[in-house]
N, CA, C and O atoms as a MOPAC input file, in Angstrom:
PM7 MOZYME 1SCF
protein

 N      0.50200 1    -2.47000 1   -22.11300 1
 C      1.85800 1    -1.97800 1   -22.15200 1
 C      2.43900 1    -2.00900 1   -20.74500 1
 O      1.92800 1    -1.34800 1   -19.84100 1
 N      3.47800 1    -2.75700 1   -20.56800 1
 C      4.11800 1    -2.88000 1   -19.27700 1
 C      5.33400 1    -1.96600 1   -19.23400 1
 O      6.07200 1    -1.84600 1   -20.21100 1
 N      5.53100 1    -1.32300 1   -18.08500 1
 C      6.68200 1    -0.45500 1   -17.91100 1
 C      7.76000 1    -1.22300 1   -17.16500 1
 O      7.49100 1    -1.82100 1   -16.12400 1
 N      8.96600 1    -1.21100 1   -17.68600 1
 C     10.07500 1    -1.84500 1   -16.98800 1
 C     10.37800 1    -1.03000 1   -15.74000 1
 O     10.57500 1     0.18400 1   -15.80300 1
 N     10.41200 1    -1.70800 1   -14.62500 1
 C     10.66700 1    -1.01600 1   -13.36900 1
 C     12.16200 1    -0.97600 1   -13.08600 1
 O     12.87100 1    -1.95200 1   -13.33200 1
 N     12.63800 1     0.14700 1   -12.57100 1
 C     14.03900 1     0.22400 1   -12.16100 1
 C     14.21100 1    -0.60000 1   -10.88900 1
 O     13.27800 1    -1.26800 1   -10.44400 1
 N     15.38200 1    -0.55000 1   -10.32200 1
 C     15.60300 1    -1.24100 1    -9.06000 1
 C     14.47800 1    -0.87700 1    -8.09900 1
 O     14.07100 1     0.28200 1    -8.01900 1
 N     13.98500 1    -1.86000 1    -7.38200 1
 C     12.82000 1    -1.66900 1    -6.51800 1
 C     13.04100 1    -0.56600 1    -5.48900 1
 O     14.02300 1    -0.56800 1    -4.74800 1
 N     12.10500 1     0.36900 1    -5.46500 1
 C     12.10300 1     1.44700 1    -4.47900 1
 C     11.12300 1     1.05000 1    -3.38700 1
 O      9.95400 1     0.78400 1    -3.66500 1
 N     11.59200 1     1.01100 1    -2.15600 1
 C     10.74800 1     0.61100 1    -1.03500 1
 C     10.65100 1     1.75700 1    -0.04500 1
 O     11.66200 1     2.33300 1     0.35600 1
 N      9.42900 1     2.08100 1     0.34400 1
 C      9.25000 1     3.08100 1     1.39600 1
 C      8.98200 1     2.34700 1     2.70600 1
 O      8.48200 1     1.22200 1     2.71200 1
 N      9.31900 1     2.99800 1     3.80600 1
 C      9.09500 1     2.41400 1     5.12900 1
 C      8.38700 1     3.41900 1     6.01100 1
 O      8.70200 1     4.61000 1     6.01100 1
 N      7.42500 1     2.91300 1     6.76300 1
 C      6.62400 1     3.73400 1     7.66100 1
 C      6.56100 1     3.03200 1     9.00700 1
 O      6.24100 1     1.84500 1     9.07300 1
 N      6.86400 1     3.75300 1    10.08200 1
 C      6.79700 1     3.17700 1    11.42300 1
 C      5.61500 1     3.77400 1    12.16900 1
 O      5.32700 1     4.96400 1    12.04300 1
 N      4.92900 1     2.93300 1    12.95100 1
 C      3.76700 1     3.38600 1    13.71500 1
 C      3.50300 1     2.40600 1    14.85400 1
 O      4.01600 1     1.28700 1    14.86100 1
 N      2.69200 1     2.84600 1    15.81600 1
 C      2.30300 1     2.00700 1    16.94100 1
 C      0.88400 1     1.49300 1    16.73500 1
 O      0.03800 1     2.19300 1    16.17900 1
 N      0.63000 1     0.27200 1    17.18300 1
 C     -0.71800 1    -0.28800 1    17.14300 1
 C     -1.55800 1     0.42700 1    18.19200 1
 O     -1.18800 1     0.49900 1    19.36400 1
 N     -2.69200 1     0.95300 1    17.74900 1
 C     -3.61100 1     1.64200 1    18.66200 1
 C     -4.62600 1     0.64500 1    19.21900 1
 O     -4.93200 1    -0.36900 1    18.59200 1
 N     -5.13200 1     0.95300 1    20.39300 1
 C     -6.09500 1     0.07500 1    21.06100 1
 C     -7.30400 1    -0.20500 1    20.17200 1
 O     -7.77700 1    -1.34000 1    20.11000 1
 N     -7.80400 1     0.81200 1    19.48800 1
 C     -8.99500 1     0.67600 1    18.63800 1
 C     -8.77700 1    -0.28500 1    17.46800 1
 O     -9.74600 1    -0.71700 1    16.84300 1
 N     -7.53100 1    -0.62500 1    17.16500 1
 C     -7.22000 1    -1.50900 1    16.03500 1
 C     -7.14500 1    -2.98100 1    16.43400 1
 O     -6.87400 1    -3.84800 1    15.60300 1
 N     -7.38800 1    -3.25000 1    17.71800 1
 C     -7.25300 1    -4.61700 1    18.21400 1
 C     -8.61000 1    -5.23500 1    18.53000 1
 O     -9.62600 1    -4.54700 1    18.63300 1
 N     -8.58900 1    -6.55600 1    18.68100 1
 C     -9.80500 1    -7.27300 1    19.05900 1
 C     -9.81500 1    -7.49500 1    20.56900 1
 O     -8.98100 1    -6.93500 1    21.28100 1
 N    -10.74100 1    -8.29700 1    21.06100 1
 C    -10.88300 1    -8.52800 1    22.50500 1
 C     -9.65500 1    -9.19600 1    23.11700 1
 O     -9.45700 1    -9.12800 1    24.33000 1
 N     -8.83500 1    -9.83500 1    22.29700 1
 C     -7.63000 1   -10.50400 1    22.79100 1
 C     -6.40300 1    -9.59700 1    22.74600 1
 O     -5.30300 1   -10.01400 1    23.11000 1
 N     -6.59600 1    -8.34500 1    22.29600 1
 C     -5.47800 1    -7.41600 1    22.21400 1
 C     -4.62000 1    -7.60000 1    20.97900 1
 O     -3.54900 1    -7.00300 1    20.87000 1
 N     -5.08400 1    -8.42700 1    20.04100 1
 C     -4.36500 1    -8.69300 1    18.79400 1
 C     -4.94400 1    -7.78800 1    17.70900 1
 O     -6.14800 1    -7.53200 1    17.68600 1
 N     -4.09300 1    -7.30800 1    16.81900 1
 C     -4.57500 1    -6.45900 1    15.72800 1
 C     -5.64000 1    -7.21500 1    14.93400 1
 O     -5.41300 1    -8.33300 1    14.47200 1
 N     -6.79800 1    -6.58900 1    14.78700 1
 C     -7.89900 1    -7.18000 1    14.02300 1
 C     -7.49600 1    -7.24900 1    12.55500 1
 O     -6.84000 1    -6.34400 1    12.04000 1
 N     -7.89100 1    -8.32600 1    11.88600 1
 C     -7.46600 1    -8.53200 1    10.49600 1
 C     -7.82800 1    -7.35800 1     9.59100 1
 O     -7.07000 1    -7.03600 1     8.67600 1
 N     -8.96000 1    -6.71700 1     9.82300 1
 C     -9.37300 1    -5.59400 1     8.96900 1
 C     -8.48000 1    -4.37000 1     9.15700 1
 O     -8.36900 1    -3.54500 1     8.25000 1
 N     -7.84800 1    -4.24100 1    10.31000 1
 C     -6.97100 1    -3.08600 1    10.55900 1
 C     -5.77700 1    -3.08700 1     9.61900 1
 O     -5.24800 1    -2.02800 1     9.27800 1
 N     -5.35400 1    -4.27000 1     9.20000 1
 C     -4.20300 1    -4.33700 1     8.29900 1
 C     -4.49100 1    -3.67700 1     6.95500 1
 O     -3.57900 1    -3.15200 1     6.31700 1
 N     -5.74800 1    -3.69800 1     6.52000 1
 C     -6.09900 1    -3.04800 1     5.25500 1
 C     -5.84300 1    -1.54400 1     5.36100 1
 O     -5.37600 1    -0.92300 1     4.40600 1
 N     -6.14600 1    -0.96300 1     6.51600 1
 C     -5.87200 1     0.46000 1     6.75100 1
 C     -4.36100 1     0.69500 1     6.76700 1
 O     -3.88500 1     1.68900 1     6.22000 1
 N     -3.61000 1    -0.20800 1     7.38800 1
 C     -2.15000 1    -0.08200 1     7.40500 1
 C     -1.58900 1    -0.10600 1     5.98000 1
 O     -0.68300 1     0.66200 1     5.65400 1
 N     -2.12200 1    -0.98000 1     5.14000 1
 C     -1.65300 1    -1.06800 1     3.75000 1
 C     -1.93500 1     0.22900 1     3.00800 1
 O     -1.09400 1     0.72200 1     2.25600 1
 N     -3.12100 1     0.77400 1     3.22500 1
 C     -3.47700 1     2.03500 1     2.56500 1
 C     -2.53600 1     3.15900 1     2.99700 1
 O     -2.10100 1     3.96200 1     2.17100 1
 N     -2.22900 1     3.21100 1     4.27900 1
 C     -1.32300 1     4.25900 1     4.75600 1
 C      0.08700 1     4.04700 1     4.20800 1
 O      0.76500 1     5.01400 1     3.86000 1
 N      0.53400 1     2.79900 1     4.12800 1
 C      1.85800 1     2.50800 1     3.56700 1
 C      1.92800 1     2.93300 1     2.10300 1
 O      2.94300 1     3.46100 1     1.64800 1
 N      0.84200 1     2.69900 1     1.37300 1
 C      0.77300 1     3.08600 1    -0.04500 1
 C      0.78800 1     4.60500 1    -0.19100 1
 O      1.47600 1     5.13900 1    -1.06100 1
 N      0.04000 1     5.29400 1     0.64700 1
 C      0.03000 1     6.76200 1     0.62000 1
 C      1.40200 1     7.31600 1     0.98500 1
 O      1.85700 1     8.30200 1     0.40400 1
 N      2.05500 1     6.67800 1     1.95000 1
 C      3.39700 1     7.09500 1     2.35900 1
 C      4.38600 1     6.90800 1     1.20400 1
 O      5.26600 1     7.74300 1     0.99200 1
 N      4.23600 1     5.81200 1     0.46300 1
 C      5.08400 1     5.57800 1    -0.70900 1
 C      4.97200 1     6.76200 1    -1.67000 1
 O      5.98300 1     7.27600 1    -2.15000 1
 N      3.74700 1     7.18900 1    -1.94700 1
 C      3.52600 1     8.31600 1    -2.86500 1
 C      4.15700 1     9.59400 1    -2.32000 1
 O      4.80900 1    10.33400 1    -3.05700 1
 N      3.96000 1     9.85200 1    -1.02000 1
 C      4.53400 1    11.07000 1    -0.42000 1
 C      6.05700 1    11.05700 1    -0.50100 1
 O      6.67500 1    12.08300 1    -0.78400 1
 N      6.65900 1     9.90300 1    -0.25500 1
 C      8.12200 1     9.81200 1    -0.34100 1
 C      8.62500 1    10.03400 1    -1.76200 1
 O      9.77100 1    10.43400 1    -1.96300 1
 N      7.77400 1     9.77500 1    -2.74200 1
 C      8.14200 1     9.98600 1    -4.14300 1
 C      7.83700 1    11.41500 1    -4.57800 1
 O      8.04800 1    11.77000 1    -5.73700 1
 N      7.33500 1    12.24500 1    -3.64100 1
 C      7.11300 1    13.65600 1    -3.92800 1
 C      5.72600 1    14.00700 1    -4.42000 1
 O      5.51000 1    15.10700 1    -4.92900 1
 N      4.78300 1    13.09100 1    -4.27600 1
 C      3.41800 1    13.33300 1    -4.74300 1
 C      2.42800 1    12.77900 1    -3.72900 1
 O      2.81500 1    12.28000 1    -2.67200 1
 N      1.15200 1    12.87400 1    -4.06300 1
 C      0.13300 1    12.33000 1    -3.17400 1
 C     -1.02600 1    11.78100 1    -3.97800 1
 O     -1.21000 1    12.11400 1    -5.14800 1
 N     -1.79900 1    10.93700 1    -3.33000 1
 C     -3.00500 1    10.41700 1    -3.97000 1
 C     -3.97200 1    11.54900 1    -4.27000 1
 O     -4.68000 1    11.51100 1    -5.27600 1
 N     -4.00800 1    12.55600 1    -3.40400 1
 C     -4.90900 1    13.69700 1    -3.62500 1
 C     -4.58800 1    14.38500 1    -4.94900 1
 O     -5.49800 1    14.77300 1    -5.68200 1
 N     -3.30600 1    14.53700 1    -5.25700 1
 C     -2.90000 1    15.14300 1    -6.53500 1
 C     -3.34900 1    14.27900 1    -7.71100 1
 O     -3.83400 1    14.78700 1    -8.72200 1
 N     -3.18000 1    12.97800 1    -7.56400 1
 C     -3.57100 1    12.05300 1    -8.62600 1
 C     -5.06900 1    12.17700 1    -8.89100 1
 O     -5.49800 1    12.25900 1   -10.04200 1
 N     -5.86000 1    12.18900 1    -7.82000 1
 C     -7.30800 1    12.29800 1    -7.96700 1
 C     -7.72000 1    13.66300 1    -8.51100 1
 O     -8.67800 1    13.75800 1    -9.27800 1
 N     -7.01200 1    14.71100 1    -8.12600 1
 C     -7.31800 1    16.05700 1    -8.63800 1
 C     -7.09100 1    16.13800 1   -10.14700 1
 O     -7.69000 1    16.97300 1   -10.82500 1
 N     -6.22400 1    15.27100 1   -10.66600 1
 C     -5.97000 1    15.27000 1   -12.11200 1
 C     -7.05100 1    14.50500 1   -12.88300 1
 O     -6.99600 1    14.40600 1   -14.10800 1
 N     -8.03800 1    13.96400 1   -12.15000 1
 C     -9.16700 1    13.30200 1   -12.80300 1
 C     -9.07600 1    11.79200 1   -12.90400 1
 O     -9.83400 1    11.17000 1   -13.64700 1
 N     -8.15500 1    11.20000 1   -12.16300 1
 C     -7.98200 1     9.75000 1   -12.20900 1
 C     -7.97700 1     9.17300 1   -10.79900 1
 O     -7.65500 1     9.85700 1    -9.82800 1
 N     -8.34000 1     7.90800 1   -10.71400 1
 C     -8.38900 1     7.21400 1    -9.43000 1
 C     -7.76300 1     5.83900 1    -9.59200 1
 O     -7.82900 1     5.24000 1   -10.66500 1
 N     -7.16100 1     5.34800 1    -8.52900 1
 C     -6.63400 1     3.98600 1    -8.51300 1
 C     -7.53700 1     3.17100 1    -7.59000 1
 O     -7.43700 1     3.26700 1    -6.36700 1
 N     -8.41200 1     2.37300 1    -8.18300 1
 C     -9.35800 1     1.59000 1    -7.39100 1
 C     -8.78700 1     0.19400 1    -7.13800 1
 O     -8.15600 1    -0.40100 1    -8.01200 1
 N     -9.01800 1    -0.30800 1    -5.94000 1
 C     -8.53000 1    -1.63900 1    -5.58500 1
 C     -9.36600 1    -2.68100 1    -6.32500 1
 O    -10.59200 1    -2.69700 1    -6.22000 1
 N     -8.69000 1    -3.54400 1    -7.06900 1
 C     -9.38700 1    -4.62200 1    -7.77700 1
 C     -9.07300 1    -5.99200 1    -7.18000 1
 O     -9.77100 1    -6.96800 1    -7.45100 1
 N     -8.01900 1    -6.05800 1    -6.36600 1
 C     -7.64800 1    -7.32600 1    -5.74600 1
 C     -6.83500 1    -7.03700 1    -4.49600 1
 O     -6.00500 1    -6.12900 1    -4.48000 1
 N     -7.07800 1    -7.81100 1    -3.45400 1
 C     -6.35800 1    -7.67800 1    -2.18800 1
 C     -6.02300 1    -9.07300 1    -1.69100 1
 O     -6.90600 1    -9.91700 1    -1.54000 1
 N     -4.74400 1    -9.30900 1    -1.43800 1
 C     -4.30300 1   -10.58800 1    -0.88900 1
 C     -3.46400 1   -10.30200 1     0.34500 1
 O     -2.51900 1    -9.51500 1     0.30100 1
 N     -3.82200 1   -10.95200 1     1.44800 1
 C     -3.10700 1   -10.74600 1     2.70400 1
 C     -2.76400 1   -12.10300 1     3.30300 1
 O     -3.60700 1   -12.99800 1     3.37000 1
 N     -1.52900 1   -12.24000 1     3.73200 1
 C     -1.10100 1   -13.45000 1     4.43600 1
 C     -0.68100 1   -13.03600 1     5.84300 1
 O      0.25100 1   -12.25400 1     6.03100 1
 N     -1.39000 1   -13.58000 1     6.81800 1
 C     -1.11100 1   -13.27400 1     8.21900 1
 C     -0.10500 1   -14.28800 1     8.73600 1
 O     -0.38900 1   -15.48600 1     8.77100 1
 N      1.07200 1   -13.81500 1     9.14000 1
 C      2.15000 1   -14.71400 1     9.53700 1
 C      2.36700 1   -14.76200 1    11.04800 1
 O      2.70800 1   -15.81300 1    11.59000 1
 N      2.17400 1   -13.63900 1    11.72700 1
 C      2.38100 1   -13.57000 1    13.17800 1
 C      1.53800 1   -12.42100 1    13.72200 1
 O      1.29900 1   -11.44100 1    13.01600 1
 N      1.08400 1   -12.53200 1    14.96900 1
 C      0.23100 1   -11.47900 1    15.51900 1
 C      1.01000 1   -10.22500 1    15.91400 1
 O      2.17500 1   -10.28200 1    16.30700 1
 N      0.33000 1    -9.11300 1    15.79400 1
 C      0.81400 1    -7.85600 1    16.37100 1
 C     -0.20000 1    -7.49400 1    17.44700 1
 O     -1.38200 1    -7.81500 1    17.32800 1
 N      0.26200 1    -6.82900 1    18.49200 1
 C     -0.60300 1    -6.53700 1    19.63800 1
 C     -0.61300 1    -5.04800 1    19.95500 1
 O      0.23200 1    -4.27700 1    19.50000 1
 N     -1.59800 1    -4.68400 1    20.74800 1
 C     -1.72200 1    -3.30000 1    21.19400 1
 C     -0.38400 1    -2.81500 1    21.75000 1
 O      0.23100 1    -3.47900 1    22.58400 1
 N      0.05300 1    -1.65600 1    21.28000 1
 C      1.29400 1    -1.05200 1    21.75400 1
 C      2.53300 1    -1.44600 1    20.97900 1
 O      3.57400 1    -0.80400 1    21.11700 1
 N      2.44500 1    -2.49700 1    20.15800 1
 C      3.60900 1    -2.88900 1    19.35600 1
 C      3.98200 1    -1.77300 1    18.38100 1
 O      3.11600 1    -1.08600 1    17.83900 1
 N      5.26300 1    -1.61300 1    18.17300 1
 C      5.75600 1    -0.71500 1    17.13300 1
 C      5.92400 1    -1.55900 1    15.87200 1
 O      6.59400 1    -2.59200 1    15.88700 1
 N      5.30600 1    -1.10400 1    14.78200 1
 C      5.36600 1    -1.83800 1    13.52100 1
 C      6.07700 1    -1.02000 1    12.45600 1
 O      6.10900 1     0.21000 1    12.50800 1
 N      6.64300 1    -1.72800 1    11.49200 1
 C      7.28800 1    -1.09400 1    10.34000 1
 C      6.64800 1    -1.66900 1     9.08200 1
 O      6.73100 1    -2.86900 1     8.82200 1
 N      6.01100 1    -0.79900 1     8.30900 1
 C      5.36200 1    -1.22800 1     7.06700 1
 C      6.22200 1    -0.82400 1     5.88200 1
 O      6.64200 1     0.32800 1     5.77100 1
 N      6.47700 1    -1.76600 1     5.01000 1
 C      7.20000 1    -1.49800 1     3.77300 1
 C      6.22300 1    -1.59400 1     2.60700 1
 O      5.30100 1    -2.41000 1     2.61900 1
 N      6.43800 1    -0.75100 1     1.60300 1
 C      5.59700 1    -0.75500 1     0.40400 1
 C      6.48400 1    -0.54500 1    -0.81600 1
 O      7.44100 1     0.22800 1    -0.77100 1
 N      6.16400 1    -1.23200 1    -1.89900 1
 C      6.90300 1    -1.10000 1    -3.14900 1
 C      5.96300 1    -1.44300 1    -4.30600 1
 O      4.87000 1    -1.97100 1    -4.09800 1
 N      6.39700 1    -1.14000 1    -5.50100 1
 C      5.62500 1    -1.49300 1    -6.68800 1
 C      6.15300 1    -2.81000 1    -7.23900 1
 O      7.34600 1    -2.95400 1    -7.50800 1
 N      5.25100 1    -3.76200 1    -7.40000 1
 C      5.62600 1    -5.05800 1    -7.96100 1
 C      5.46700 1    -5.09000 1    -9.47000 1
 O      6.25600 1    -5.72100 1   -10.17400 1
 N      4.43100 1    -4.39700 1    -9.97000 1
 C      4.17000 1    -4.42900 1   -11.40400 1
 C      3.44000 1    -3.14900 1   -11.80400 1
 O      2.55200 1    -2.68000 1   -11.09200 1
 N      3.82100 1    -2.59900 1   -12.93700 1
 C      3.18000 1    -1.39600 1   -13.45900 1
 C      2.84600 1    -1.62800 1   -14.92500 1
 O      3.73100 1    -1.82800 1   -15.75600 1
 N      1.54900 1    -1.59700 1   -15.22600 1
 C      1.07300 1    -1.75800 1   -16.60100 1
 C      0.37100 1    -0.47300 1   -17.01300 1
 O      0.26800 1     0.46400 1   -16.22000 1
 N     -0.10200 1    -0.42700 1   -18.22200 1
 C     -0.70800 1     0.80900 1   -18.72900 1
 C     -1.94300 1     1.23600 1   -17.94300 1
 O     -2.19300 1     2.43200 1   -17.79300 1
 N     -2.71500 1     0.28100 1   -17.44100 1
 C     -3.95700 1     0.60300 1   -16.72700 1
 C     -4.01100 1     0.00400 1   -15.32900 1
 O     -5.02500 1     0.11700 1   -14.64100 1
 N     -2.93800 1    -0.62200 1   -14.91500 1
 C     -2.95400 1    -1.37800 1   -13.66500 1
 C     -1.62700 1    -1.25500 1   -12.93500 1
 O     -0.56400 1    -1.18000 1   -13.55100 1
 N     -1.71000 1    -1.23500 1   -11.61300 1
 C     -0.50600 1    -1.20500 1   -10.79000 1
 C     -0.69500 1    -2.16900 1    -9.62900 1
 O     -1.77900 1    -2.25400 1    -9.05100 1
 N      0.36600 1    -2.89300 1    -9.29300 1
 C      0.33200 1    -3.82600 1    -8.17800 1
 C      1.38200 1    -3.40100 1    -7.15600 1
 O      2.55900 1    -3.24300 1    -7.47900 1
 N      0.92800 1    -3.22000 1    -5.91300 1
 C      1.82000 1    -2.87200 1    -4.80800 1
 C      2.06800 1    -4.11100 1    -3.95400 1
 O      1.17800 1    -4.94300 1    -3.78000 1
 N      3.28300 1    -4.22700 1    -3.42600 1
 C      3.62500 1    -5.27100 1    -2.47100 1
 C      3.86600 1    -4.63700 1    -1.11400 1
 O      4.23800 1    -3.46700 1    -1.01800 1
 N      3.64900 1    -5.42600 1    -0.05900 1
 C      3.78400 1    -4.91100 1     1.30200 1
 C      4.36900 1    -5.97300 1     2.22200 1
 O      4.21700 1    -7.17200 1     1.99200 1
 N      5.03600 1    -5.50700 1     3.26200 1
 C      5.47100 1    -6.36100 1     4.36500 1
 C      5.35800 1    -5.51800 1     5.63000 1
 O      5.77100 1    -4.35900 1     5.65400 1
 N      4.80000 1    -6.10700 1     6.67300 1
 C      4.67000 1    -5.40200 1     7.95000 1
 C      5.38000 1    -6.23200 1     9.00900 1
 O      5.06500 1    -7.40300 1     9.22100 1
 N      6.34800 1    -5.59700 1     9.67000 1
 C      7.19000 1    -6.26200 1    10.65800 1
 C      6.96800 1    -5.67700 1    12.04900 1
 O      6.64800 1    -4.49800 1    12.19800 1
 N      7.14500 1    -6.52500 1    13.06600 1
 C      7.19700 1    -6.05700 1    14.44800 1
 C      8.59000 1    -5.50300 1    14.68200 1
 O      9.58200 1    -6.17400 1    14.39400 1
 N      8.67500 1    -4.29500 1    15.19700 1
 C      9.98100 1    -3.65500 1    15.40000 1
 C     10.80300 1    -4.35000 1    16.48400 1
 O     12.02500 1    -4.44000 1    16.36700 1
 N     10.15300 1    -4.83700 1    17.52900 1
 C     10.88000 1    -5.37700 1    18.68000 1
 C     11.75500 1    -6.57600 1    18.34100 1
 O     12.83500 1    -6.73900 1    18.90800 1
 N     11.29400 1    -7.41600 1    17.41800 1
 C     12.05300 1    -8.62600 1    17.10000 1
 C     12.22300 1    -8.87500 1    15.59700 1
 O     12.81300 1    -9.87800 1    15.19600 1
 N     11.70800 1    -7.96200 1    14.77000 1
 C     11.86300 1    -8.08800 1    13.32500 1
 C     11.00900 1    -9.16100 1    12.67500 1
 O     11.20400 1    -9.48200 1    11.50200 1
 N     10.06900 1    -9.71700 1    13.41800 1
 C      9.22000 1   -10.78500 1    12.88500 1
 C      8.23300 1   -10.22200 1    11.86100 1
 O      7.62500 1    -9.17400 1    12.07900 1
 N      8.08300 1   -10.93300 1    10.74400 1
 C      7.10900 1   -10.56600 1     9.72600 1
 C      5.71500 1   -10.91400 1    10.23700 1
 O      5.43700 1   -12.07200 1    10.54800 1
 N      4.84300 1    -9.91700 1    10.32400 1
 C      3.46000 1   -10.13800 1    10.76000 1
 C      2.54000 1   -10.38100 1     9.57300 1
 O      1.67600 1   -11.25700 1     9.61500 1
 N      2.73000 1    -9.60300 1     8.51700 1
 C      1.84200 1    -9.66900 1     7.35400 1
 C      2.63100 1    -9.42500 1     6.07700 1
 O      3.50800 1    -8.56200 1     6.03200 1
 N      2.31400 1   -10.18500 1     5.05000 1
 C      2.75400 1    -9.85000 1     3.69500 1
 C      1.47700 1    -9.69500 1     2.87700 1
 O      0.49600 1   -10.40400 1     3.10200 1
 N      1.49700 1    -8.77200 1     1.93500 1
 C      0.26600 1    -8.48200 1     1.20000 1
 C      0.57000 1    -7.94100 1    -0.18700 1
 O      1.70200 1    -7.59400 1    -0.52500 1
 N     -0.49700 1    -7.88800 1    -0.96900 1
 C     -0.41900 1    -7.35600 1    -2.32400 1
 C     -1.77900 1    -6.73900 1    -2.64800 1
 O     -2.82200 1    -7.32700 1    -2.36200 1
 N     -1.75300 1    -5.55100 1    -3.24600 1
 C     -2.99400 1    -4.95400 1    -3.74700 1
 C     -2.80200 1    -4.62100 1    -5.21800 1
 O     -1.75700 1    -4.12100 1    -5.63400 1
 N     -3.84100 1    -4.91300 1    -5.99400 1
 C     -3.83600 1    -4.57000 1    -7.41300 1
 C     -4.86200 1    -3.46700 1    -7.60900 1
 O     -5.96900 1    -3.53300 1    -7.07600 1
 N     -4.48600 1    -2.45200 1    -8.37700 1
 C     -5.34200 1    -1.29000 1    -8.60000 1
 C     -5.51900 1    -1.05700 1   -10.09000 1
 O     -4.59600 1    -1.24700 1   -10.88200 1
 N     -6.72000 1    -0.64200 1   -10.45100 1
 C     -7.00800 1    -0.25000 1   -11.82500 1
 C     -7.16300 1     1.25500 1   -11.87100 1
 O     -7.69600 1     1.85900 1   -10.94000 1
 N     -6.70400 1     1.85700 1   -12.94200 1
 C     -6.85900 1     3.29800 1   -13.13200 1
 C     -8.20000 1     3.54300 1   -13.81400 1
 O     -8.50400 1     2.94800 1   -14.84800 1
 N     -8.99800 1     4.42800 1   -13.21800 1
 C    -10.27400 1     4.81800 1   -13.82100 1
 C    -10.35600 1     6.33700 1   -13.87000 1
 O     -9.68800 1     7.04100 1   -13.11200 1
 N    -11.19900 1     6.82800 1   -14.79100 1
 C    -11.41100 1     8.27200 1   -14.87800 1
 C    -12.58800 1     8.66900 1   -13.98600 1
 O    -13.13700 1     7.83300 1   -13.26800 1
 N    -12.97300 1     9.94300 1   -14.03300 1
 C    -14.04500 1    10.44200 1   -13.16400 1
 C    -15.38200 1     9.76300 1   -13.42000 1
 O    -16.25400 1     9.75300 1   -12.55100 1
 N    -15.54600 1     9.19800 1   -14.60600 1
 C    -16.78400 1     8.49700 1   -14.93400 1
 C    -16.72300 1     7.01500 1   -14.53400 1
 O    -17.67700 1     6.26500 1   -14.73700 1
 N    -15.58800 1     6.61400 1   -13.96600 1
 C    -15.43000 1     5.22600 1   -13.54800 1
 C    -15.03600 1     4.28500 1   -14.67100 1
 O    -15.10400 1     3.06500 1   -14.52000 1
 N    -14.62600 1     4.85000 1   -15.79500 1
 C    -14.21100 1     4.04300 1   -16.94500 1
 C    -12.71800 1     3.72800 1   -16.85300 1
 O    -11.91500 1     4.57200 1   -16.45800 1
 N    -12.36900 1     2.51500 1   -17.22100 1
 C    -10.97100 1     2.11100 1   -17.23500 1
 C    -10.17300 1     3.08100 1   -18.09700 1
 O    -10.59600 1     3.44000 1   -19.19500 1
 N     -9.01900 1     3.50000 1   -17.59400 1
 C     -8.19900 1     4.48800 1   -18.30300 1
 C     -6.72500 1     4.12200 1   -18.16700 1
 O     -6.33000 1     3.37800 1   -17.26900 1
 N     -5.93600 1     4.65600 1   -19.06700 1
 C     -4.47900 1     4.49100 1   -18.96400 1
 C     -3.96100 1     5.37800 1   -17.83100 1
 O     -4.44800 1     6.48800 1   -17.62000 1
 N     -2.98000 1     4.87500 1   -17.11800 1
 C     -2.33400 1     5.70100 1   -16.10300 1
 C     -1.57100 1     6.78500 1   -16.85100 1
 O     -0.72200 1     6.46800 1   -17.68400 1
 N     -1.85200 1     8.06900 1   -16.57400 1
 C     -1.17800 1     9.15300 1   -17.29900 1
 C      0.34600 1     9.05400 1   -17.18200 1
 O      0.88100 1     8.66600 1   -16.14300 1
 N      1.02200 1     9.41000 1   -18.25900 1
 C      2.48300 1     9.31500 1   -18.32300 1
 C      3.14300 1    10.04700 1   -17.15800 1
 O      4.07400 1     9.52000 1   -16.54900 1
 N      2.67200 1    11.26100 1   -16.83700 1
 C      3.30400 1    12.01700 1   -15.75400 1
 C      3.19400 1    11.28800 1   -14.41000 1
 O      4.04600 1    11.46700 1   -13.54000 1
 N      2.15700 1    10.47500 1   -14.23800 1
 C      2.00400 1     9.72400 1   -12.99000 1
 C      2.80500 1     8.43700 1   -13.02000 1
 O      3.25900 1     7.96500 1   -11.97800 1
 N      2.98300 1     7.87200 1   -14.18800 1
 C      3.77200 1     6.64900 1   -14.28600 1
 C      5.20700 1     6.89800 1   -13.81900 1
 O      5.85900 1     6.00500 1   -13.27800 1
 N      5.68400 1     8.11800 1   -14.03500 1
 C      7.04100 1     8.47900 1   -13.64000 1
 C      7.23600 1     8.35000 1   -12.13600 1
 O      8.20400 1     7.73300 1   -11.69300 1
 N      6.33300 1     8.92200 1   -11.34500 1
 C      6.52400 1     8.83300 1    -9.89000 1
 C      6.08500 1     7.50100 1    -9.33700 1
 O      6.57300 1     7.08400 1    -8.28700 1
 N      5.18100 1     6.82100 1   -10.00700 1
 C      4.75800 1     5.51100 1    -9.51300 1
 C      5.89500 1     4.50700 1    -9.59200 1
 O      6.10700 1     3.71500 1    -8.67300 1
 N      6.62600 1     4.54800 1   -10.70500 1
 C      7.68700 1     3.56300 1   -10.89200 1
 C      9.01400 1     4.16200 1   -10.64900 1
 O     10.03000 1     3.47700 1   -10.76100 1

């Protein structure tokens, strides 16, 4: 069962690249972007008035089943970045988030990404996303 999404809601989060997130060349390490995506996704939930902690407390989890990242331009130590997050698709048991991360100084797109998540219960069994959560997700 697919839920029709209203006009796309996009959250934005601004942050600075920390030294620990870079490699020996001062460029953001590819794995650091996964952390940025997670924070952008959590920020999306907070902006919608909820949190992942609340979702998990209700007995459900959104586990990552697919991650796609396209690296377009480097970000470096000290750069100010802007991460955008939105929902691309919402199904009964699955949700797909889209992301874009830009350098603030010149607006250049550094990364575009997508994560797909499956809803599971406390036993790790595939479950429907509860109706009350579908409301804030979409």
